[in-house]
C-alpha positions in Angstrom: -33.7 38.9 19.4 -36.3 36.4 20.5 -36.9 34.0 17.6 -40.7 34.0 18.2 -41.3 37.7 18.4 -43.5 38.9 15.6 -42.0 41.6 13.3 -43.4 43.7 10.4 -40.8 43.0 7.7 -38.2 40.2 7.4 -35.4 40.1 4.8 -34.0 36.5 4.3 -30.5 36.5 3.0 -27.6 38.4 4.7 -25.7 38.9 1.5 -25.2 42.0 -0.6 -28.8 42.5 -1.8 -30.5 41.4 1.4 -28.3 43.5 3.7 -28.9 46.5 1.4 -32.6 46.0 1.5 -32.6 45.9 5.3 -30.6 49.1 5.4 -33.0 51.0 3.1 -36.2 49.7 4.8 -34.8 50.4 8.3 -33.9 54.0 7.3 -37.4 54.5 6.1 -38.6 53.7 9.6 -39.8 50.2 9.2 -39.6 47.4 11.7 -37.1 45.0 10.0 -35.3 41.8 10.8 -32.4 40.6 8.7 -32.1 36.8 8.7 -29.0 34.9 7.6 -25.8 33.3 8.9 -22.3 34.5 9.2 -19.6 33.4 6.8 -18.6 29.7 7.5 -15.3 29.3 9.2 -14.5 26.1 7.3 -16.1 25.3 3.9 -15.3 21.6 4.1 -17.1 21.0 7.4 -19.9 23.5 6.9 -23.4 22.0 6.8 -25.4 25.2 6.2 -25.9 27.6 3.4 -23.1 29.2 1.4 -22.8 32.7 -0.1 -20.9 34.4 -2.9 -19.7 37.4 -0.9 -16.9 35.7 1.0 -14.2 37.7 -0.8 -12.3 41.0 -0.9 -12.6 41.8 -4.6 -15.3 42.5 -7.1 -15.1 44.9 -10.0 -17.2 48.0 -9.8 -17.9 50.3 -12.7 -20.5 52.6 -14.1 -20.3 51.1 -17.6 -22.5 48.3 -18.8 -23.7 47.7 -22.3 -27.3 47.4 -20.9 -29.1 50.5 -19.9 -30.7 48.9 -16.8 -27.4 47.7 -15.4 -25.8 51.1 -16.1 -28.6 52.8 -14.2 -28.4 50.6 -11.1 -24.6 50.7 -11.2 -24.6 54.5 -11.1 -27.3 54.7 -8.4 -25.4 52.3 -6.1 -22.0 53.8 -6.6 -23.4 57.2 -5.8 -24.2 55.9 -2.3 -20.9 54.2 -1.5 -19.8 57.2 0.6 -23.1 57.3 2.4 -22.9 53.6 3.3 -19.3 54.0 4.6 -20.3 57.0 6.7 -23.3 55.3 8.2 -21.2 52.2 9.1 -17.7 53.3 9.6 -16.6 50.6 7.2 -14.6 51.3 4.0 -15.1 48.9 1.2 -14.4 50.7 -2.1 -11.2 51.6 -3.9 -11.3 53.8 -7.0 -8.5 52.3 -9.1 -10.4 52.4 -12.3 -11.4 49.7 -14.8 -9.6 48.8 -18.0 -11.9 47.3 -20.7 -9.5 45.6 -23.2 -9.5 43.2 -26.1 -8.6 42.7 -29.7 -8.8 45.9 -31.8 -11.1 44.4 -34.4 -13.6 43.2 -31.7 -17.0 44.8 -32.0 -17.4 44.2 -28.2 -14.4 46.4 -27.4 -15.4 49.1 -29.9 -18.9 49.2 -28.4 -17.5 50.2 -25.0 -16.2 53.5 -26.3 -19.4 54.2 -28.3 -21.8 53.3 -25.4 -19.7 55.1 -22.8 -19.7 58.3 -24.9 -23.5 58.1 -25.4 -24.1 57.5 -21.7 -21.7 60.3 -20.6 -19.3 57.9 -18.9 -15.7 59.1 -19.0 -13.5 56.6 -20.8 -9.9 57.1 -22.0 -9.2 55.3 -25.3 -5.9 53.6 -25.9 -4.5 51.8 -29.0 -1.9 49.1 -28.6 1.0 51.5 -28.3 -0.9 53.7 -25.8 -1.9 50.6 -23.8 1.8 49.6 -23.5 2.8 53.1 -22.3 -0.1 53.6 -19.9 -0.2 50.1 -18.5 3.3 48.8 -18.6 2.5 45.6 -16.7 0.6 44.2 -19.7 2.5 41.4 -21.4 1.4 42.0 -25.0 -0.7 44.8 -26.5 -0.1 44.2 -30.2 -3.4 44.6 -32.0 -5.3 45.5 -28.8 -7.7 48.3 -28.0 -8.5 49.5 -24.5 -10.9 51.9 -22.8 -10.0 53.0 -19.3 -12.8 54.1 -17.0 -11.0 56.1 -14.3 -13.9 57.5 -12.1 -16.5 55.7 -10.1 -14.7 52.5 -11.0 -12.3 50.0 -9.4 -13.2 47.4 -6.9 -15.2 46.7 -3.8 -14.8 44.2 -1.0 -18.1 42.3 -1.0 -17.4 41.0 2.5 -16.8 44.5 3.8 -19.8 45.9 2.0 -22.1 43.3 3.6 -20.6 44.2 7.0 -21.1 47.9 6.3 -24.7 47.4 5.2 -25.5 45.2 8.2 -24.0 47.7 10.7 -25.8 50.6 9.0 -29.1 48.6 9.0 -28.6 47.7 12.7 -27.9 51.3 13.6 -31.1 52.3 11.8 -33.0 49.9 13.9 -32.9 46.5 12.1 -32.5 43.4 14.1 -30.1 40.7 13.0 -31.0 37.0 13.3 -27.7 35.1 12.8 -29.2 31.9 11.4 -30.2 30.4 8.0 -33.8 30.3 7.1 -34.9 26.7 6.7 -38.2 27.3 5.1 -41.1 29.7 4.9 -44.9 29.3 4.9 -47.5 31.9 4.2 -50.9 32.3 5.8 -53.7 34.9 5.7 -52.2 36.6 8.8 -48.5 36.5 8.0 -45.4 34.5 7.1 -43.7 31.9 9.3 -39.9 31.6 8.8 -38.4 28.4 10.2 -34.9 28.6 11.7 -32.9 26.2 13.8 -33.8 27.8 17.0 -37.5 28.3 16.3 -39.9 30.2 14.1 -40.0 33.9 13.2 -43.3 35.5 12.5 -43.5 38.4 10.0 -46.2 40.3 8.2 -44.2 40.4 5.0 -41.0 38.8 3.8 -38.4 39.6 1.1 -36.4 36.6 0.0 -32.9 37.7 -1.2 -31.0 34.5 -0.7 -29.1 34.4 -4.0 -28.5 30.9 -5.3 -30.6 29.5 -2.5 -33.7 31.5 -3.3 -35.6 29.1 -5.5 -35.0 26.1 -3.3 -36.0 28.0 -0.2 -39.3 29.0 -1.9 -39.8 25.5 -3.3 -40.4 26.8 -6.8 -38.5 27.7 -9.9 -38.5 31.3 -11.1 -36.7 30.6 -14.3 -33.1 31.1 -13.0 -30.2 28.6 -13.1 -27.5 28.5 -10.4 -24.1 28.0 -11.9 -20.8 26.9 -10.3 -17.9 29.3 -10.7 -14.2 29.0 -10.0 -11.8 31.8 -9.3 -8.0 31.5 -9.1 -6.0 33.6 -6.7 -2.3 34.2 -6.8 -0.3 35.3 -3.7 2.2 38.0 -4.4 5.4 39.0 -2.6 6.2 42.6 -1.7 8.2 43.3 -4.9 5.3 42.2 -7.1 2.8 44.2 -5.1 4.9 47.3 -5.6 5.4 46.6 -9.3 1.7 46.2 -9.9 0.7 49.1 -7.6 -0.9 51.1 -10.4 -2.9 48.2 -11.8 -6.7 48.8 -12.3 -9.4 46.2 -12.4 -9.7 44.6 -15.9 -12.4 43.2 -18.1 -10.8 41.2 -21.0 -12.8 40.6 -24.1 -12.3 37.4 -26.2 -13.8 34.0 -26.9 -15.4 32.1 -24.0 -12.7 30.9 -21.7 -10.3 33.6 -22.9 -12.2 36.5 -21.5 -11.3 36.7 -17.8 -12.0 39.5 -15.4 -9.0 40.4 -13.3 -8.7 42.2 -10.0 -5.5 44.1 -9.0 -3.5 43.0 -6.0 -5.7 43.2 -2.9 -4.8 42.7 0.8 -6.8 39.8 2.3 -7.7 39.0 6.0 -4.8 36.4 6.0 -2.3 39.3 5.9 -1.3 38.4 2.3 -1.9 40.2 -0.9 -3.6 38.2 -3.7 -4.3 38.9 -7.4 -7.6 37.3 -8.5 -9.3 36.4 -11.7 -12.2 34.4 -12.9 -13.9 33.3 -16.2 -15.2 29.8 -16.5 -15.1 28.3 -20.0 -18.3 26.3 -19.5 -21.4 26.5 -17.3 -21.9 23.9 -14.6 -25.5 24.0 -13.3 -26.0 23.4 -9.6 -29.5 22.0 -9.6 -30.1 21.4 -5.9 -29.0 22.5 -2.4 -27.0 19.3 -2.2 -25.2 20.3 -5.5 -24.4 23.7 -4.0 -23.0 22.3 -0.8 -21.0 19.7 -2.7 -19.6 22.4 -5.0 -18.4 24.7 -2.2 -17.0 21.8 -0.3 -15.1 20.5 -3.4 -12.9 23.6 -3.4 -13.7 24.5 -7.0 -12.3 23.2 -10.4 -8.5 22.6 -10.7 -9.0 22.4 -14.5 -10.6 25.9 -14.7 -7.9 27.2 -12.4 -5.2 25.9 -14.7 -6.8 27.7 -17.6 -7.1 30.9 -15.5 -3.4 30.6 -14.6 -2.5 30.5 -18.3 -4.7 33.5 -18.9 -3.0 35.6 -16.2 0.5 34.6 -17.3 -0.5 35.6 -20.9 -1.7 39.0 -19.8 0.6 40.2 -17.0 4.2 40.6 -17.9 6.7 38.4 -16.0 4.2 37.7 -13.2 6.0 36.1 -10.2 3.6 34.5 -7.7 4.3 32.6 -4.6 1.2 30.4 -4.2 -2.0 29.6 -6.1 -5.4 29.2 -4.4 -8.6 27.8 -6.0 -11.9 29.1 -4.7 -15.5 28.0 -5.5 -18.3 30.5 -6.1 -21.8 30.5 -7.6 -23.9 32.8 -9.7 -27.5 33.0 -10.9 -28.6 33.5 -14.5 -32.0 33.9 -16.1 -33.2 34.3 -19.7 -34.0 38.0 -19.7 -30.7 39.4 -18.6 -32.4 41.2 -15.7 -32.7 40.4 -12.0 -35.9 39.0 -10.5 -37.3 41.7 -8.2 -41.0 41.8 -7.3 -43.9 40.1 -5.4 -44.7 36.4 -5.5 -47.8 36.9 -3.4 -49.4 39.5 -1.1 -46.8 38.9 1.6 -43.7 37.5 -0.1 -41.4 39.2 -2.5 -38.0 38.3 -4.0 -34.8 40.0 -5.1 -32.1 38.0 -6.7 -30.5 37.1 -10.1 -27.0 38.5 -10.3 -25.6 37.4 -13.7 -22.2 37.7 -12.1 -22.5 41.5 -11.9 -24.7 42.5 -9.0 -22.0 43.0 -6.3 -21.3 46.6 -7.4 -24.9 47.6 -7.8 -26.3 45.5 -4.9 -27.3 48.6 -2.9 -29.7 49.6 -5.6 -31.0 46.1 -6.2 -31.6 45.8 -2.5 -33.4 49.2 -2.5 -35.6 48.0 -5.4 -36.3 44.8 -3.5 -37.4 46.7 -0.4 -39.7 48.9 -2.5 -41.2 45.8 -4.1 -41.9 44.5 -0.6 -43.7 47.7 0.1 -45.8 47.5 -3.1 -43.8 49.5 -5.6 -42.7 47.3 -8.5 -40.8 47.8 -11.7 -42.7 45.7 -14.2 -39.7 44.5 -16.2 -38.1 43.0 -13.1 -41.1 41.2 -11.6 -41.2 37.4 -11.6 
């Protein structure tokens, strides 16, 4: 589209929340532009913004210990089929999620209690039951597990963004394949600067993840943290041996509580097993910090710890190659995302706490509604 054509609503951020907001707003009949760049071809040479959806595996599940996150999880998961049908893109696999940890852990016990109260199906397993049901586990002595078999597994964040973008475009949204460089608000509208010119909009939703606060030029009380994931390439025999593996949430002390994705085919034609779980938080305090972090390739030290974690948890794991990948996440003090208006014409929707990929469709819908004037008070900045 022409960069200087005025539009009614603009969504800045073509990630999971932004693309979802654009889909919902477009389906409601609004004139929408979705602004954001494609995935960079080469991190090390990329000079623009980075996103955290450049991947094929994120855990999805109905369960969460917090009622808000359970609600948005269930709302989003209920629409996975709708998004796939509207876009022709599949992004979800229902392989289930295993919540597992030491039997004496109150965190593990609370999974069963909360799931029962919330009506979420979970199968309980003691250490012997875990060994029988999940034979790939290396050691189950003294462990307790809860397996969530339905509406749980993993999504491809990359494919979900593609699906939301296609569905939004089919509903009438226009895509501007450029990063927003800045925004300025006036009495008549909002001007969004891009490399090829300015975009004029009546109202703007900023859903730019870790870039949101720097783009706005103000703090909303959230910190961007660096994250490292380790990926292990598997040969055909290991892929077959681990074919029944679910996604996993492991409970334990910080640094010994990884999340683990089952073997997933990636665009390179290989199958990778992935896990994450940083032992310490590394704040990224500026756009320069974010760029430097993504270009660095992530932390080898964290990846070494993750490699020990996966070898301690998966019996006789035989991998052919290890890859270290940088990521980022945003955390605030309240445990809730930041979704609401900043002014008459500008609203925000961000704050993932490392768990918004699965529920991004609902967070995007809430962001779209905030832009239209409907606000949930507990989420507002």
